[in-house]
C-alpha positions in Angstrom: 90.6 93.7 107.7 93.4 94.4 110.5 93.3 93.0 114.3 93.0 96.5 116.0 94.7 96.4 119.6 93.6 98.9 122.0 96.4 99.1 124.4 94.7 101.3 127.0 92.8 97.8 127.8 95.6 95.5 128.3 97.4 94.7 131.3 101.0 94.6 132.6 102.1 91.5 131.1 101.0 92.1 127.7 102.1 95.8 127.9 105.6 94.9 129.0 105.6 92.6 125.7 104.4 95.5 123.2 107.0 97.9 124.4 110.0 95.2 124.8 109.1 93.6 120.8 109.4 97.6 119.8 113.3 97.9 121.2 112.4 99.8 124.1 113.1 99.1 128.1 109.5 98.6 129.7 109.0 100.9 132.6 107.5 99.8 136.0 104.5 100.7 136.7 101.3 100.5 134.4 100.8 103.9 133.9 104.2 104.8 132.8 103.8 102.0 130.0 100.6 103.1 128.6 102.3 106.2 128.1 104.8 104.5 126.7 103.2 102.3 124.1 101.0 105.0 123.0 104.1 106.9 121.2 105.7 104.0 120.1 102.5 102.4 118.5 102.1 105.2 116.3 105.6 104.6 114.7 105.6 101.3 114.7 102.3 99.3 113.9 101.6 95.9 115.3 101.0 94.8 111.5 104.7 96.1 110.8 105.9 93.9 113.4 106.8 90.3 112.4 109.9 89.1 114.9 109.0 88.2 118.4 113.0 88.6 120.2 111.1 86.1 123.1 112.1 82.6 123.0 109.4 80.2 121.7 109.2 78.7 125.2 108.6 82.1 127.1 106.5 83.6 124.4 103.7 80.4 124.2 103.4 80.5 128.4 102.7 84.5 128.1 99.8 83.6 125.1 98.7 80.9 127.5 98.3 83.8 130.4 96.2 86.1 128.3 93.7 83.3 126.7 93.2 82.0 130.2 92.2 85.3 131.0 89.9 85.7 128.0 88.4 82.4 129.1 87.2 84.0 132.2 85.9 86.9 130.3 84.3 84.7 128.1 82.1 82.7 130.3 81.2 85.9 132.2 80.0 87.2 128.9 77.8 83.9 128.2 76.0 85.0 131.4 75.5 88.5 130.5 76.8 89.5 126.8 75.3 92.9 127.4 79.2 93.8 129.6 80.7 96.4 126.7 83.4 97.1 128.3 84.4 93.3 129.3 83.4 92.5 125.4 85.8 95.2 124.2 88.6 94.1 126.4 88.6 90.2 125.4 88.0 91.3 122.0 91.7 93.2 122.6 93.0 90.4 124.3 92.4 87.9 121.8 93.7 90.9 119.2 96.9 91.2 121.0 97.3 87.0 120.7 96.5 86.9 116.9 99.5 88.8 116.1 101.5 87.3 118.8 101.1 84.4 117.4 102.1 84.9 114.0 105.6 86.7 115.6 106.5 82.9 116.7 109.6 81.7 114.9 109.7 78.1 113.2 110.0 75.6 116.1 113.1 73.3 116.0 112.0 70.4 118.4 109.2 68.2 118.5 108.3 70.0 122.2 108.0 73.2 121.4 106.5 72.4 117.8 103.6 71.0 120.3 103.1 73.1 122.9 103.0 76.1 119.8 99.9 74.0 118.2 98.1 73.6 121.5 98.2 77.1 122.3 96.8 77.5 118.7 94.1 75.1 119.2 93.0 76.8 122.3 93.2 80.4 120.7 90.6 79.1 118.3 88.1 77.9 120.6 88.3 81.4 122.5 88.1 83.2 118.9 85.0 80.7 118.1 83.3 81.5 121.4 83.6 85.1 120.8 82.2 85.0 117.6 79.0 82.8 118.7 78.9 86.2 121.2 78.7 88.8 118.6 76.5 87.1 116.0 73.8 86.6 119.4 74.6 90.5 119.7 73.8 91.1 116.2 77.3 92.2 115.2 80.3 90.4 113.4 84.1 90.6 113.5 84.9 91.3 109.2 88.5 90.2 110.4 88.0 86.6 111.2 87.0 86.3 107.1 90.4 87.8 105.8 92.9 87.2 108.3 93.7 83.8 109.8 96.4 82.5 111.9 98.5 79.2 110.6 95.6 76.2 110.8 97.0 72.9 111.4 97.1 71.6 107.4 100.2 74.3 106.9 102.5 72.5 109.6 104.1 70.1 107.6 107.1 69.3 110.0 106.8 66.0 111.8 109.5 63.9 113.1 111.5 61.5 111.4 112.1 58.1 112.6 114.9 58.9 114.5 113.4 61.2 116.7 115.2 64.1 115.0 113.0 67.1 114.7 112.8 68.9 111.1 113.1 72.5 110.5 109.7 73.9 109.8 107.6 77.1 109.3 104.7 78.5 111.7 103.7 81.1 109.6 104.0 82.5 106.3 104.8 86.1 106.6 108.3 87.3 105.5 110.8 87.5 108.6 112.8 90.6 108.8 115.0 91.9 111.5 114.1 92.5 114.9 113.6 96.4 115.9 115.5 95.9 119.0 118.3 95.1 117.2 118.0 97.9 114.8 117.6 100.4 117.4 120.8 99.1 119.2 122.7 98.9 116.3 122.0 102.4 115.3 123.8 103.7 118.8 126.9 101.9 117.1 128.0 104.5 114.8 131.4 105.0 112.7 132.6 108.4 111.2 135.7 107.8 110.3 137.5 110.2 112.6 137.5 108.5 115.5 140.2 105.5 116.3 139.3 102.3 113.8 140.3 99.9 116.0 138.5 101.4 118.8 135.6 101.1 116.6 136.1 97.2 115.5 136.5 96.2 118.9 133.2 97.8 120.7 131.2 96.4 117.4 132.6 92.8 117.5 131.4 93.0 121.3 128.2 94.1 120.4 128.1 90.9 118.1 129.0 88.5 120.5 127.0 90.1 122.8 123.3 89.6 120.8 124.7 86.4 118.8 124.2 88.0 115.4 125.8 86.4 112.2 128.3 88.0 110.3 125.4 88.0 107.1 123.1 90.0 109.3 126.1 92.7 110.2 127.0 93.3 106.7 123.5 93.8 105.8 123.1 96.3 108.3 126.5 98.2 107.6 124.6 101.0 106.1 122.7 102.0 109.1 126.6 101.8 111.2 128.5 104.0 109.2 128.1 107.6 108.7 129.5 111.0 107.0 132.8 109.9 105.2 132.9 106.5 106.3 129.7 106.3 104.4 131.0 107.5 101.6 133.7 104.8 101.6 131.3 102.1 102.4 129.1 103.2 99.1 132.4 103.0 96.8 133.7 99.6 98.3 130.4 97.5 99.4 130.2 96.0 95.6 133.5 93.9 96.0 132.9 92.8 99.7 131.2 89.5 100.3 131.6 89.2 104.4 131.8 90.8 107.2 135.2 90.5 108.4 136.5 91.1 104.9 134.8 94.6 105.7 136.4 94.7 109.1 139.7 94.1 107.3 139.4 96.6 104.5 138.0 99.1 107.1 141.1 98.9 109.2 143.3 98.8 106.3 142.0 102.3 104.8 141.5 104.2 108.1 143.9 103.0 110.6 146.7 105.3 111.5 150.4 104.2 109.7 152.7 104.7 113.1 149.6 103.4 115.2 151.4 100.5 117.4 153.9 102.9 118.2 152.4 105.8 119.8 150.0 103.3 121.3 153.3 101.7 123.3 154.4 105.4 123.8 150.9 106.1 125.6 151.0 102.9 127.3 154.3 103.7 129.0 153.4 107.0 129.8 149.9 106.3 131.1 150.9 106.0 135.2 148.5 104.9 138.4 146.2 108.1 139.2 146.4 109.0 143.0 143.0 107.4 143.8 143.2 105.3 141.0 142.6 101.1 142.2 145.0 98.8 141.0 142.7 96.6 139.3 140.6 99.6 137.5 144.5 100.2 136.6 145.5 97.1 135.3 141.9 96.6 133.9 143.0 99.9 131.8 146.1 99.3 131.0 145.5 95.8 129.3 142.6 97.5 127.1 145.4 99.7 125.5 147.5 96.6 124.9 144.7 94.6 122.6 144.5 97.9 120.8 147.9 96.8 119.6 149.0 94.6 116.2 151.5 92.6 118.0 151.0 91.5 121.4 153.6 92.1 124.3 154.9 89.4 126.1 154.1 89.2 130.2 157.1 90.3 130.9 157.3 92.8 129.1 153.6 93.7 130.4 154.8 93.2 133.7 157.8 95.5 133.5 155.4 98.6 132.4 153.1 97.9 135.4 156.2 98.3 137.8 157.5 101.2 136.5 153.9 102.9 136.2 152.2 101.7 139.1 151.7 104.5 142.6 155.3 104.8 144.4 153.1 103.8 147.7 153.7 100.2 146.5 157.4 100.0 146.8 157.3 99.3 150.6 155.1 96.3 149.8 156.9 95.2 146.6 160.5 95.5 148.2 159.5 92.4 150.7 159.5 89.9 147.5 162.3 88.9 146.0 160.7 89.2 142.8 157.3 89.8 141.4 156.9 86.8 138.7 153.5 87.4 136.6 150.6 90.4 136.5 148.6 87.8 138.8 151.2 88.0 141.6 151.1 91.7 141.3 147.6 92.3 141.4 147.3 90.3 144.2 150.4 91.7 146.5 148.8 95.2 145.5 145.3 94.7 146.5 146.3 93.3 149.7 148.2 96.6 150.4 145.0 98.8 149.6 142.9 96.5 151.5 145.3 97.2 154.9 145.6 100.8 154.3 141.5 100.8 153.7 141.5 99.4 157.3 144.2 101.7 158.8 142.8 104.7 157.5 139.1 103.7 159.0 140.8 103.2 162.3 139.6 105.3 165.6 140.7 105.6 168.7 138.9 104.3 171.5 135.8 106.4 172.9 135.6 108.1 176.2 133.6 106.6 179.1 130.0 108.6 179.1 126.9 108.6 180.9 125.5 105.9 178.0 128.7 103.3 178.5 126.8 100.2 179.3 130.1 98.6 181.0 132.5 101.7 181.7 134.7 99.1 184.0 136.0 97.8 180.2 136.6 101.3 178.7 139.8 102.5 177.9 141.7 104.3 180.6 144.6 106.5 179.3 147.6 107.1 182.1 148.2 110.8 182.2 151.7 109.9 183.7 153.1 107.7 181.1 155.1 109.0 177.9 153.2 109.4 174.9 152.9 106.0 173.1 155.6 105.8 170.2 153.0 104.5 167.8 150.8 108.0 167.9 150.5 109.4 164.6 149.7 113.1 165.6 152.6 113.9 167.8 154.3 117.0 167.7 157.7 117.4 166.9 160.6 117.4 169.9 162.0 121.1 170.4 165.9 121.0 170.7 165.7 124.2 172.7 168.0 124.4 175.6 166.3 124.9 178.7 168.0 126.4 182.1 168.3 124.2 184.9 165.8 126.9 186.9 163.3 125.9 184.5 163.0 122.2 185.1 164.0 121.9 188.5 161.0 121.0 190.8 163.0 121.9 194.3 161.2 123.5 196.7 161.9 127.1 196.7 160.4 130.9 197.1 161.7 133.9 195.0 160.2 136.3 196.8 161.9 135.0 200.3 164.9 133.6 198.9 164.7 130.3 200.7 163.8 126.5 200.1 161.5 126.0 203.1 158.4 126.9 201.2 156.7 127.9 198.0 155.5 130.8 196.3 151.5 129.5 196.5 152.3 129.0 200.2 154.4 132.1 201.0 152.9 134.7 203.6 155.1 137.3 202.8 154.0 140.8 202.1 152.7 140.6 198.1 155.7 143.9 197.2 156.8 143.8 193.2 160.3 142.6 192.7 162.3 141.0 190.0 162.8 137.7 191.0 166.0 137.0 189.7 167.9 139.6 191.1 165.1 140.8 193.8 165.4 145.0 192.3 162.1 146.4 193.8 159.1 148.4 192.1 160.1 146.1 188.7 159.0 142.5 187.3 161.6 139.9 186.0 160.3 140.8 182.5 160.7 144.9 182.8 163.5 144.8 185.0 166.6 147.1 183.7 169.1 145.2 185.3 168.2 141.7 183.9 167.4 143.2 180.8 170.1 145.3 179.5 168.2 146.1 176.1 164.7 147.4 177.5 163.6 150.4 176.5 161.8 153.1 178.8 158.6 154.0 177.8 157.9 157.7 177.8 154.6 157.3 179.4 156.2 155.6 182.7 156.4 157.9 185.6 160.4 156.7 185.8 160.8 158.8 182.6 164.1 160.6 181.6 163.9 164.1 180.4 167.4 163.7 178.8 166.5 160.6 176.5 163.3 162.7 175.3 166.1 166.1 174.8 168.6 163.8 173.3 165.8 162.6 170.8 164.3 165.6 170.1 168.2 167.1 169.2 168.5 163.9 166.5 165.4 164.9 164.5 165.9 168.5 164.7 169.1 168.2 163.2 168.0 165.7 160.6 165.2 168.4 159.5 167.8 171.4 159.3 170.4 170.0 158.0 171.0 170.9 154.3 173.6 170.7 151.1 171.8 173.2 149.2 173.3 173.9 145.8 172.5 177.0 144.2 170.7 176.7 141.1 171.4 179.0 137.9 168.3 179.6 135.7 170.3 182.4 133.9 173.4 180.9 132.8 173.7 181.3 129.3 171.8 183.6 128.1 168.5 182.4 127.0 168.7 179.1 128.4 166.4 178.1 130.6 167.9 174.5 131.3 169.4 174.8 135.2 172.8 175.4 135.4 175.6 174.9 138.9 179.0 176.4 139.6 181.2 174.5 140.7 185.3 174.9 141.4 188.1 172.5 139.9 190.3 171.3 142.6 192.7 174.3 144.6 193.1 176.1 141.1 192.4 179.9 142.0 189.9 181.5 139.6 188.7 178.5 137.7 185.1 177.6 138.0 182.9 175.7 135.3 179.3 176.0 134.9 177.5 172.6 134.5 174.6 171.6 132.8 171.9 169.7 134.8 169.1 167.4 133.8 170.6 166.8 130.1 169.8 163.2 130.4 173.5 162.3 129.7 174.5 158.9 130.6 178.2 160.3 131.2 180.1 163.3 132.1 181.6 165.7 129.0 183.7 168.2 128.6 182.9 170.3 125.6 183.5 173.7 123.3 187.6 173.5 124.0 186.9 173.3 128.0 189.5 171.0 128.4 192.3 173.2 127.1 192.7 175.3 129.7 192.6 172.1 132.6 195.4 170.4 130.7 197.8 173.7 130.9 197.0 173.3 135.1 198.3 170.0 135.2 195.3 167.7 134.5 196.1 165.1 132.2 193.9 163.6 129.4 193.7 159.8 129.1 193.4 158.3 125.7 193.3 154.8 126.8 189.6 155.0 126.6 187.7 156.6 123.9 183.8 156.7 123.4 181.5 157.6 120.8 178.5 159.2 122.2 174.9 159.9 120.0 173.9 163.3 120.2 169.6 164.7 120.0 169.8 165.1 116.0 171.1 161.6 116.0 174.9 162.5 115.2 177.7 159.9 116.1 180.5 162.1 118.1 183.6 160.6 119.0 185.8 161.8 122.3 189.6 162.5 122.7 189.6 160.6 125.9 188.8 161.3 129.1 189.9 163.6 132.4 189.5 162.8 136.0 188.2 166.2 137.2 188.5 167.0 141.1 185.4 168.7 141.8 184.9 170.9 144.9 181.3 171.2 146.0 180.6 172.4 149.4 183.9 172.2 151.1 184.2 168.6 149.5 186.1 167.3 147.0 185.0 164.6 144.3 186.6 163.1 141.2 184.6 162.9 138.3 185.3 161.5 135.2 184.6 163.4 132.1 185.3 162.4 128.6 186.6 165.1 126.0 184.3 165.8 123.0 185.6 169.3 121.4 182.0 168.9 119.0 179.7 169.4 122.0 178.5 172.9 122.2 178.1 173.1 126.2 181.4 173.3 128.4 180.6 170.6 130.9 177.5 168.5 130.8 177.3 166.5 134.0 175.7 163.1 134.0 172.2 161.7 135.4 173.6 159.6 137.8 176.0 161.3 139.7 178.0 160.4 143.1 175.2 159.8 145.6 176.9 161.8 148.5 176.6 164.8 145.9 173.4 166.6 147.1 171.8 169.3 144.6 168.3 169.1 145.9 166.3 170.8 146.2 166.0 171.6 142.4 162.8 173.6 142.7 162.3 176.9 144.2 159.5 176.2 146.6 161.5 173.7 148.4 163.9 176.5 149.6 161.9 177.4 152.8 162.2 173.6 154.1 164.6 175.0 156.3 161.6 176.4 158.2 160.0 172.9 159.2 162.5 172.6 162.3 161.0 175.2 164.3 157.5 173.9 163.4 158.2 170.6 164.6 159.7 171.9 167.4 156.5 173.8 168.3 154.2 170.2 167.6 156.6 168.4 169.3 156.2 170.4 172.3 152.6 170.9 172.4 152.2 167.1 172.3 154.3 166.6 175.2 152.4 169.2 176.9 149.2 166.8 176.0 150.6 163.8 176.6 151.8 165.0 180.3 148.1 166.4 180.6 146.1 163.2 180.0 148.1 160.3 180.7 146.6 160.1 183.8 143.4 159.9 183.0 143.3 157.9 179.9 146.3 155.9 180.0 144.1 152.3 180.7 146.9 150.3 179.5 149.1 150.8 182.7 146.4 151.5 185.1 146.5 149.7 188.0 142.9 148.3 189.1 142.7 147.1 192.7 139.7 146.3 195.0 139.4 145.5 198.7 138.3 142.9 200.9 134.6 142.5 200.7 134.0 144.5 197.3 131.4 143.0 195.3 133.1 142.2 191.4 132.3 140.6 188.4 134.0 137.5 187.6 134.6 136.1 184.1 133.2 132.3 183.3 135.1 130.1 182.1 132.5 127.0 181.7 132.7 123.9 179.1 130.0 122.4 177.2 128.6 118.8 178.4 126.7 116.8 175.8 125.7 114.4 178.4 124.4 116.9 180.6 122.5 119.1 177.5 124.9 122.1 178.5 126.3 124.5 175.8 128.7 127.3 177.0 127.3 129.9 174.5 124.0 129.8 176.5 125.8 130.1 180.3 126.1 133.8 181.3 129.5 135.4 181.0 130.4 137.0 184.4 129.6 135.9 187.5 129.0 138.0 190.7 130.9 137.7 193.4 133.2 139.0 196.6 136.6 139.5 197.3 137.4 137.2 200.1 140.9 138.0 200.3 143.5 139.7 198.7 147.0 138.0 197.9 148.5 140.9 195.8 147.6 143.3 193.4 146.7 140.8 191.2 145.6 137.8 192.7 142.9 137.8 194.7 140.6 134.8 196.4 137.5 135.1 195.7 133.7 133.6 197.0 130.3 133.3 195.6 127.4 135.4 196.7 126.3 132.2 198.8 130.0 132.1 200.8 131.2 129.0 198.8 135.0 129.2 198.2 135.6 129.7 194.4 139.5 129.9 194.4 142.2 132.7 193.5 141.5 134.8 190.5 143.8 136.8 188.3 142.7 140.8 188.3 142.6 140.4 184.4 139.2 138.2 184.7 137.4 141.0 186.8 135.2 143.7 186.2 133.8 146.0 188.3 130.2 146.2 190.3 128.3 149.2 190.1 126.6 149.0 193.3 
């Protein structure tokens, strides 16, 4: 009869053990461990697990800790055997210890053998006490008659004369592979499609890390291979006698023929990424070097590294005569990264605030000094030349033209004049003498009516002047296509009807039209002959070409016309005629476009009348806003937020109620608040009238 374990009655150390021997990672809390073991116990019963993943000493200490708890429980049960919950928990603890003792592997030293024997004796004592309590209650555990742990008679290992321990077996159960090992190795799969060298490197790292022998790996080979690789393994497993032989045969059958050549090409093309640290890049390339069958020398590896690292390291490497090793390269580049990280984290000195403990030691910027050359965010210096007047700091008044006082100190009348030439009623940007190219605004009261008339005459001439040809729609008979009548040079009574919109790329003379032209002295040139394709697909050859002096609207144009007698039409005009020949409009309704000039005149006259009527009322762009001394106005506020004073400009008023104290000009006023405090000089653009 099996020893049943009620896992929900175990504490955290026992639950951690039960989860770990089932090849799973234990959770942190007891509640999570109980949920975990409930799922694992159904898949892996305690009787099926014959090996422990713990060391003998560690496992024995855990068993003795559990037995210590059972001893306390048994003492309590002797006084009161009716504690059913405590009795079941104690029984579960001893069943847990029973299975745990049977999983202890054979010991290798006398000390471990002695420790295991003492633990077994301790277990037997606790088990006997539990049987006595069950007998007093009229119950008996039938499992004790069938399942027993190893007793002293089965221990045959004794110390020899030279005190060297001999191997011995403490359990007669057959040893099997650890379930945790089976679970871990099942994660390493090879299907025959990926890189075989990467798989061999990964599986060897796993074997060395887990301290697994080659024979054990060979037995688990069927768990490693899948798909095509599994078919291959089934065909060769009878010929394989060792794990190393299996890896060699696997590499021979699945390796790429030109793997080293292609891998070396990838190494040379693998450069360092923008945010990739030098240590990570060197480690990755080193891993790629290990995949090669023939190991490269350190100098060859160093040459590849020097070509593929980021260009930012060149300034550091240039200060050294030569880099002799990869370790030296790593040290130099890593030092550069550390210095760059410190420079990127540099912060300017903080400004003095109300929370500063020692403001006398804070940095004080020199406002008069030039910007330091080590400031990285300075603006580029402009190369624009400046006049002497732009940089002169002498005392001068542009209004009075004297150097006894400045413009701010001037007490003369604030009249508008050009400060450059002295022209009255004009400011410098609007002065016609200082700015010859400036255009007068028609909305201005200084408007010249002659300029307006000249502009109207130009527009009228543009809309009323046309070169319109007479389009003939009835020539020849029953032909709806448009024709135009043109004259040839100064030859009297010689006109031709040219076909328009034919789609022809060249001008063509057909149907013997060239014969009368040659009689009047026009030459037929034969140095250039072409072949044209008619609408039906026929290929027609030309005899040459004639330069036609076409007269249209009293203007003579020379057209190059090719002579093709096979064409039925007398004259076919090409699509791309010279731009100076105007055959528009081509639609009948467009003949009335000449009436647009009259319509345009009437519209312009109405617009001008409306402008004169409304300019004084709605032209607010040039309307001057003037105030008198003592007027109440609203002044725009220019406030800044203050963190230390807990003040936000978003919550401040946008305008302040003020009074005009003095008028310095039509644009500048001296203001004071409603309490009489002087606010200084302000521009009229910041004012709004107060409705009082």
